[in-house]
C-alpha positions in Angstrom: -36.4 -46.8 -128.5 -33.3 -45.0 -127.2 -29.8 -46.1 -128.3 -27.0 -43.8 -127.4 -23.2 -43.8 -127.4 -21.0 -41.7 -125.3 -17.3 -41.2 -125.9 -15.0 -41.9 -123.0 -11.9 -39.9 -123.4 -10.3 -36.6 -122.3 -11.7 -34.7 -125.3 -15.4 -35.1 -125.2 -17.0 -36.4 -128.4 -20.0 -34.3 -127.5 -17.9 -31.1 -127.7 -16.6 -32.0 -131.2 -20.1 -32.5 -132.4 -21.3 -29.3 -130.7 -18.5 -27.4 -132.4 -19.5 -29.0 -135.7 -23.1 -28.1 -135.3 -22.4 -24.5 -134.4 -20.2 -24.1 -137.4 -23.1 -25.3 -139.6 -24.1 -21.6 -139.5 -21.2 -20.9 -141.7 -22.6 -22.6 -144.8 -23.5 -19.6 -146.9 -23.7 -19.4 -150.6 -20.9 -17.9 -152.6 -21.2 -14.1 -152.6 -22.7 -13.9 -149.1 -20.0 -11.5 -148.0 -20.3 -7.7 -148.5 -17.2 -5.8 -149.7 -16.4 -4.7 -146.1 -16.5 -8.3 -144.9 -19.8 -7.9 -143.2 -22.3 -10.7 -143.5 -25.4 -10.6 -145.7 -27.8 -13.4 -144.7 -31.6 -13.3 -144.8 -33.5 -14.3 -141.6 -35.2 -17.1 -143.6 -31.9 -18.5 -144.7 -30.5 -18.3 -141.1 -33.6 -20.1 -139.8 -33.2 -22.8 -142.4 -29.6 -23.4 -141.4 -30.6 -23.4 -137.8 -33.3 -26.0 -138.3 -30.9 -28.3 -140.2 -28.2 -27.9 -137.5 -30.7 -28.4 -134.7 -31.8 -31.7 -136.3 -28.2 -32.8 -136.4 -27.7 -31.9 -132.7 -30.6 -34.0 -131.7 -29.5 -36.9 -133.8 -25.8 -36.8 -132.9 -25.9 -35.8 -129.2 -29.5 -36.0 -128.1 -31.7 -33.9 -125.8 -32.7 -34.4 -122.2 -36.2 -35.6 -122.1 -37.6 -34.2 -118.9 -40.7 -32.1 -119.6 -40.7 -30.3 -116.2 -37.1 -29.2 -116.4 -37.4 -28.4 -120.1 -40.4 -26.2 -119.4 -38.6 -24.4 -116.7 -35.5 -23.7 -118.8 -37.7 -22.6 -121.7 -39.7 -20.2 -119.5 -36.5 -18.5 -118.4 -35.3 -18.3 -122.0 -38.6 -17.0 -123.4 -38.7 -14.2 -120.7 -35.2 -13.2 -121.7 -35.9 -13.4 -125.4 -38.8 -11.0 -125.1 -36.3 -8.3 -124.3 -33.8 -9.3 -127.1 -33.2 -6.5 -129.6 -33.7 -9.0 -132.3 -37.3 -10.2 -132.5 -37.6 -11.5 -136.1 -36.3 -15.0 -135.1 -38.1 -17.6 -133.0 -36.1 -18.5 -129.9 -36.1 -22.1 -128.8 -34.4 -23.4 -125.7 -33.2 -27.0 -125.1 -31.1 -29.1 -122.7 -28.5 -31.0 -124.6 -27.6 -34.4 -123.3 -23.9 -34.0 -122.4 -22.3 -34.2 -119.0 -19.7 -31.5 -119.6 -20.6 -27.9 -118.8 -21.4 -26.2 -122.1 -23.8 -23.9 -123.8 -24.1 -22.8 -127.5 -26.4 -21.1 -129.9 -27.2 -22.0 -133.5 -28.3 -19.6 -136.2 -32.0 -18.8 -136.1 -32.5 -18.8 -132.3 -31.8 -22.4 -131.3 -30.1 -22.2 -127.9 -28.8 -25.1 -125.8 -27.4 -25.6 -122.3 -26.0 -28.9 -121.3 -27.1 -30.9 -118.2 -23.5 -30.7 -117.1 -23.8 -26.9 -117.1 -27.1 -27.1 -115.1 -25.4 -29.3 -112.5 -22.7 -26.6 -112.0 -25.1 -23.7 -111.5 -26.3 -22.9 -108.0 -28.8 -20.0 -108.7 -31.3 -19.0 -111.3 -29.2 -15.8 -111.9 -26.2 -17.9 -113.0 -28.3 -19.9 -115.5 -30.2 -16.9 -116.8 -26.9 -15.0 -117.5 -25.6 -17.9 -119.5 -28.8 -18.1 -121.6 -28.8 -14.4 -122.0 -25.2 -14.6 -123.3 -26.2 -17.1 -125.9 -29.2 -15.0 -126.9 -26.7 -12.1 -127.4 -24.7 -14.3 -129.8 -27.9 -14.8 -131.9 -28.9 -11.2 -131.8 -25.4 -10.1 -132.8 -25.3 -12.8 -135.5 -21.8 -13.9 -134.4 -22.1 -17.4 -135.9 -22.2 -15.7 -139.4 -19.1 -13.6 -138.9 -16.5 -16.3 -139.5 -14.4 -17.4 -142.4 -17.4 -18.7 -144.3 -16.0 -19.8 -147.6 -13.1 -21.8 -146.0 -15.3 -23.6 -143.5 -18.2 -24.6 -145.8 -16.4 -27.5 -147.5 -15.2 -28.8 -144.1 -18.6 -28.7 -142.6 -20.3 -30.4 -145.5 -17.7 -33.1 -145.3 -18.1 -33.7 -141.6 -21.9 -33.7 -141.9 -21.6 -36.3 -144.6 -19.5 -38.4 -142.3 -22.1 -38.1 -139.4 -24.9 -39.1 -141.8 -22.7 -41.9 -143.2 -22.1 -43.4 -139.7 -25.8 -43.3 -139.0 -26.5 -45.1 -142.3 -23.7 -47.6 -141.9 -21.7 -46.3 -144.8 -18.3 -47.9 -144.7 -16.4 -45.1 -146.4 -17.8 -42.5 -144.0 -17.2 -44.7 -141.1 -13.5 -45.2 -142.0 -13.1 -41.4 -141.8 -15.0 -41.0 -138.5 -11.7 -40.1 -136.7 -12.2 -36.7 -138.2 -15.0 -36.2 -135.7 -12.4 -35.9 -132.9 -11.1 -32.6 -134.5 -12.3 -29.2 -133.5 -13.6 -27.5 -136.6 -14.6 -24.3 -134.9 -12.3 -21.7 -133.5 -13.3 -19.9 -130.4 -15.3 -16.8 -130.5 -13.1 -13.8 -130.8 -12.4 -11.6 -127.8 -14.4 -8.8 -129.3 -17.4 -11.1 -129.9 -17.2 -12.4 -126.3 -17.0 -8.9 -124.9 -20.0 -7.9 -126.9 -22.0 -11.0 -125.9 -21.1 -10.5 -122.2 -22.2 -6.8 -122.4 -25.5 -7.5 -124.2 -26.2 -10.6 -122.1 -25.8 -8.9 -118.8 -27.9 -5.9 -120.0 -30.5 -8.4 -121.2 -30.5 -10.1 -117.7 -31.1 -6.9 -115.8 -33.8 -5.7 -118.2 -35.6 -9.0 -117.7 -35.4 -8.6 -113.9 -32.4 -10.7 -112.9 -29.1 -9.8 -111.3 -26.3 -9.5 -113.9 -23.8 -10.5 -111.3 -24.8 -14.1 -112.1 -22.5 -14.0 -115.1 -19.5 -13.2 -112.9 -20.5 -15.9 -110.4 -20.8 -18.5 -113.1 -17.5 -17.7 -114.9 -15.7 -17.8 -111.6 -17.3 -21.1 -110.7 -16.5 -22.6 -114.1 -12.9 -21.5 -113.7 -12.7 -23.3 -110.4 -14.3 -26.4 -111.8 -12.0 -26.7 -114.8 -9.0 -26.1 -112.5 -10.2 -28.8 -110.2 -10.8 -31.2 -113.1 -7.5 -30.7 -115.0 -5.2 -28.8 -112.7 -5.4 -25.8 -115.1 -8.0 -23.2 -116.0 -8.7 -24.8 -119.4 -10.9 -27.7 -120.3 -12.6 -29.1 -123.4 -16.0 -27.6 -123.0 -17.5 -24.1 -122.5 -14.2 -22.3 -122.7 -13.3 -23.8 -126.1 -16.1 -21.8 -127.6 -16.3 -19.0 -125.0 -12.7 -18.0 -124.2 -12.2 -16.8 -120.6 -9.5 -14.6 -119.3 -9.1 -13.1 -115.8 -9.8 -9.7 -117.5 -13.1 -11.0 -118.9 -14.2 -12.3 -115.5 -13.2 -9.1 -113.8 -15.1 -7.1 -116.5 -18.2 -9.1 -115.9 -18.1 -8.1 -112.2 -17.4 -4.5 -112.9 -20.1 -4.3 -115.6 -22.7 -5.9 -113.2 -21.9 -3.3 -110.5 -22.4 -0.5 -113.0 -25.7 -1.9 -114.2 -27.1 -2.1 -110.7 -28.1 1.1 -109.0 -25.4 2.0 -106.6 -24.3 -1.6 -106.1 -27.8 -2.7 -105.0 -28.4 -6.3 -105.8 -31.6 -7.4 -107.3 -33.6 -10.1 -105.5 -34.3 -13.1 -107.7 -37.8 -14.5 -108.0 -36.6 -17.7 -106.3 -33.9 -18.4 -103.8 -30.8 -20.6 -104.6 -32.4 -23.3 -102.5 -35.6 -23.2 -104.5 -33.6 -23.2 -107.7 -31.5 -26.3 -107.0 -34.8 -28.2 -106.3 -35.5 -27.9 -110.1 -32.3 -30.0 -110.7 -33.1 -32.7 -108.1 -32.9 -36.2 -109.8 -31.1 -35.1 -112.9 -28.6 -37.7 -114.3 -25.1 -36.5 -114.0 -22.9 -39.0 -115.8 -23.8 -41.5 -118.5 -27.5 -42.2 -118.5 -28.2 -45.9 -118.2 -31.3 -45.4 -120.3 -28.9 -44.8 -123.2 -26.5 -47.6 -122.3 -23.3 -47.4 -120.3 -19.7 -48.6 -120.5 -18.1 -50.6 -117.7 -14.5 -50.7 -118.8 -14.6 -51.8 -122.5 -17.9 -53.6 -122.0 -21.1 -51.8 -123.1 -24.4 -52.6 -121.2 -27.9 -51.6 -122.2 -30.4 -52.6 -119.5 -33.5 -51.4 -121.4 -32.6 -53.4 -124.5 -31.1 -56.3 -122.5 -27.8 -56.8 -124.3 -24.1 -56.4 -123.8 -20.9 -56.6 -125.9 -17.2 -56.0 -125.3 -15.0 -53.8 -127.4 -11.3 -54.1 -127.8 -9.2 -52.9 -124.9 -7.6 -49.5 -125.1 -9.8 -48.5 -128.0 -11.6 -45.1 -127.8 -15.2 -45.7 -126.9 -18.0 -43.7 -128.5 -21.7 -43.2 -127.9 -24.2 -41.6 -130.2 -28.0 -41.9 -130.6 -27.7 -44.2 -133.6 -24.7 -46.5 -132.8 -22.2 -47.6 -130.2 -18.6 -48.2 -131.1 -14.9 -47.9 -130.6 -12.0 -46.5 -132.6 -8.5 -48.1 -132.6 -5.7 -46.0 -131.1 -4.3 -43.2 -133.3 -2.7 -44.3 -136.5 -4.2 -47.8 -136.6 -7.1 -46.8 -138.9 -9.9 -49.0 -137.7 -13.2 -48.8 -135.9 -16.1 -51.1 -135.0 -19.7 -50.2 -134.5 -23.0 -51.7 -133.3 -25.8 -50.0 -135.0 -29.4 -49.4 -133.7 -31.5 -52.5 -134.5 -33.9 -52.8 -137.4 -37.0 -54.9 -137.7 -36.6 -58.4 -139.0 -36.0 -62.1 -138.2 -33.8 -63.3 -141.0 -30.2 -62.0 -140.7 -29.1 -63.3 -144.1 -32.1 -61.9 -146.0 -31.5 -58.5 -144.2 -27.9 -58.5 -145.1 -28.4 -59.4 -148.8 -31.2 -56.8 -149.1 -29.0 -54.1 -147.8 -26.1 -55.2 -150.0 -28.4 -55.0 -153.1 -29.7 -51.6 -152.0 -26.1 -50.2 -151.4 -24.5 -52.0 -154.4 -22.2 -54.0 -152.1 -20.5 -57.2 -153.4 -19.6 -59.6 -150.7 -16.2 -61.3 -151.1 -17.0 -63.6 -148.1 -20.5 -64.5 -146.9 -21.8 -67.3 -144.7 -24.4 -68.1 -142.0 -23.1 -68.5 -138.4 -24.2 -68.4 -134.8 -23.4 -65.7 -132.2 -24.0 -67.6 -129.0 -27.3 -69.3 -129.6 -28.6 -66.6 -132.0 -28.8 -67.0 -135.8 -26.4 -64.7 -137.6 -24.9 -63.9 -141.0 -21.3 -62.9 -141.6 -19.9 -61.0 -144.6 -16.8 -59.2 -145.8 -16.5 -56.7 -148.6 -14.3 -53.9 -149.9 -15.1 -50.2 -150.4 -13.1 -47.2 -151.4 -12.7 -43.7 -149.8 -10.8 -41.1 -151.7 -9.1 -43.8 -153.8 -8.0 -45.8 -150.8 -9.3 -49.3 -150.1 -11.1 -50.0 -146.9 -12.4 -53.4 -145.8 -15.7 -53.9 -144.0 -16.3 -56.9 -141.8 -19.9 -57.3 -140.6 -22.3 -59.6 -138.8 -26.1 -59.4 -138.7 -27.6 -61.1 -135.6 -31.2 -62.0 -135.0 -32.1 -61.1 -131.4 -35.2 -60.1 -129.5 -37.3 -59.8 -132.7 -34.8 -57.5 -134.4 -31.7 -57.6 -136.5 -28.5 -56.1 -135.1 -25.5 -55.3 -137.2 -22.0 -55.1 -135.9 -19.5 -53.7 -138.5 -15.8 -53.3 -138.3 -14.0 -51.1 -140.8 -10.3 -50.8 -141.4 -8.0 -49.5 -144.1 -6.9 -52.2 -146.5 -3.4 -52.6 -145.0 -4.7 -52.6 -141.5 -7.5 -55.1 -141.9 -5.6 -58.3 -141.1 -4.2 -56.8 -137.9 -7.7 -56.0 -136.6 -9.6 -59.0 -138.0 -9.5 -60.9 -134.8 -10.5 -57.9 -132.7 -13.6 -57.5 -134.9 -14.4 -61.2 -134.5 -14.0 -61.1 -130.7 -16.4 -58.1 -130.4 -19.0 -59.7 -132.6 -19.0 -62.9 -130.7 -19.2 -61.1 -127.3 -22.8 -59.9 -128.1 -25.3 -61.5 -125.7 -28.1 -60.8 -123.2 -27.3 -59.3 -119.8 -27.0 -61.5 -116.7 -29.0 -60.5 -113.7 -25.8 -59.5 -111.9 -24.9 -57.2 -114.8 -28.3 -55.5 -114.7 -27.9 -54.9 -110.9 -24.5 -53.4 -111.4 -25.8 -50.6 -113.6 -26.3 -47.4 -111.5 -27.6 -44.0 -112.3 -25.6 -41.2 -110.7 -28.1 -38.4 -110.0 -28.0 -35.0 -108.6 -29.8 -34.9 -105.3 -30.6 -32.1 -102.9 -29.9 -33.0 -99.3 -30.2 -31.2 -96.0 -27.2 -30.5 -93.7 -27.3 -31.8 -90.2 -26.1 -30.1 -87.1 -22.3 -29.8 -87.0 -21.8 -31.5 -90.3 -18.7 -30.8 -92.5 -18.7 -31.5 -96.2 -16.7 -34.6 -95.5 -19.2 -35.9 -93.0 -22.1 -35.0 -95.3 -20.5 -36.9 -98.1 -19.9 -40.0 -96.0 -23.5 -39.9 -94.7 -25.1 -39.4 -98.1 -22.6 -41.6 -100.0 -21.8 -38.6 -102.2 -19.9 -39.6 -105.4 -18.3 -36.1 -105.5 -15.1 -35.3 -103.6 -15.2 -32.7 -100.9 -13.6 -30.2 -103.2 -15.9 -31.0 -106.1 -18.9 -30.7 -103.8 -17.7 -27.3 -102.7 -17.1 -26.0 -106.3 -20.5 -27.2 -107.5 -22.2 -25.6 -104.6 -20.2 -22.4 -104.8 -18.8 -22.7 -101.3 -15.4 -23.3 -99.7 -14.3 -26.8 -98.8 -13.8 -25.9 -95.2 -17.0 -23.8 -94.8 -18.9 -24.0 -91.6 -22.4 -25.1 -92.5 -25.6 -24.7 -90.6 -28.3 -27.2 -89.9 -31.0 -27.2 -92.5 -29.0 -25.8 -95.4 -29.6 -27.5 -98.7 -26.7 -28.7 -100.9 -26.3 -30.6 -104.2 -24.6 -34.0 -104.0 -24.2 -36.9 -106.5 -25.7 -40.2 -105.5 -25.4 -43.5 -107.3 -28.8 -45.2 -107.4 -30.1 -48.5 -108.7 -31.3 -48.1 -112.2 -34.9 -49.1 -113.0 -35.8 -48.9 -116.7 -39.3 -47.6 -115.9 -37.9 -44.5 -114.2 -38.5 -41.1 -115.6 -35.6 -38.8 -116.6 -35.3 -37.3 -113.1 -35.9 -40.7 -111.4 -38.0 -41.4 -108.3 -37.8 -38.4 -105.8 -36.1 -39.1 -102.5 -38.3 -39.2 -99.5 -37.7 -36.7 -96.7 -36.3 -39.6 -94.6 -33.9 -40.6 -97.4 -32.8 -36.9 -97.7 -32.2 -36.8 -94.0 -30.3 -40.1 -93.9 
């Protein structure tokens, strides 16, 4: 049963967790540094750290479940990894479930690319060079070259909060605002230069054009500039700093690697490559629940609830929730359901297990569904926090909605907690119909079509300029009949759909 949250704000929640997970590679025992500052870490220890961090990535962000696309990405990664100078680790390649373009590597060979990054690429060479770059970070052990001792306590603290949120721990939940902070500084210029050099060399050794790295970096710069008006965006460049010099060096290095400027021919054409991406979900996946304004809708599980307006919305595999605006010290979360039919029995059993003493407790109804409401106090770092929760019996399960606030702020947020709790109900048919899945689709250009006309005909969700950037072309380009381009199409969501949805027919692609 899938139950995800997604954060809706300028700084992606996913990025914060990604940064957290990558920094888990810093958790080394005291004395792990040699006198010259170099890192001493056994391969076994590195793989252990990587396994633990990979589990947290899957729990906190989630992975794309598309066996065909996963197998394709893994095949590229494994071919590259066979040429890596470091062969004592087992390389694993995954597609992480985040809409922003990003890629990262964990200690021990766990390498991830986001579905947002895949949607931005237009050729196999671009994707291959990104993967090769991450393999280079692993082979050079860059994740272990940081300020290890200073970061360890921070990471352990944050991981505890993540675990606490999943378990419903009120003290951890009250500190969840820390998740919005970036605990990982960017790779150093020297590390990036080394990873670019090693990655491009790896690409050409495996038979791919190293120019793909330059093409990708240039496209990513264009995308971030389009999204924000600047060349910076929370995402890939936060962990992989880009400069004009770095992009230029990637181009120069590619030319020097190729024989007299001769370009390698990829095994598949760009048109064949983008067919691998056809049907991939671009924005929030309805299978995981979506927000419409402050209302959360989950078609597969047939429920909805409304969070307070102007609160920061969050989405993780184990809970959906919202945080009060900065400085107001409150959050409310709906946790993944548990088995059961008696809300009061479930609540009291949990209270006994967690040594919670209710200061208020009473049966109630949420709509027509039996429920049990309770309030209790907890402490975090010596400060009092108040927890306000309701357990609801619905669809053969027990659902817990819990609001947490600092002691002084509780009364100010009590009514908001109550309103969210009482908003829980089944979806209406109209609400189910309103949920759409925006998918990447590959369409064919008609005679004399501009990007604007193509967008109008296909009902493309991307603007002309975004379509141009994502396809690596100019907005005013003269296209030819029969060309294939990526577009974004909002389609009706059907819970029985696979990850990549029902393929479009040739007639649908033409229309």
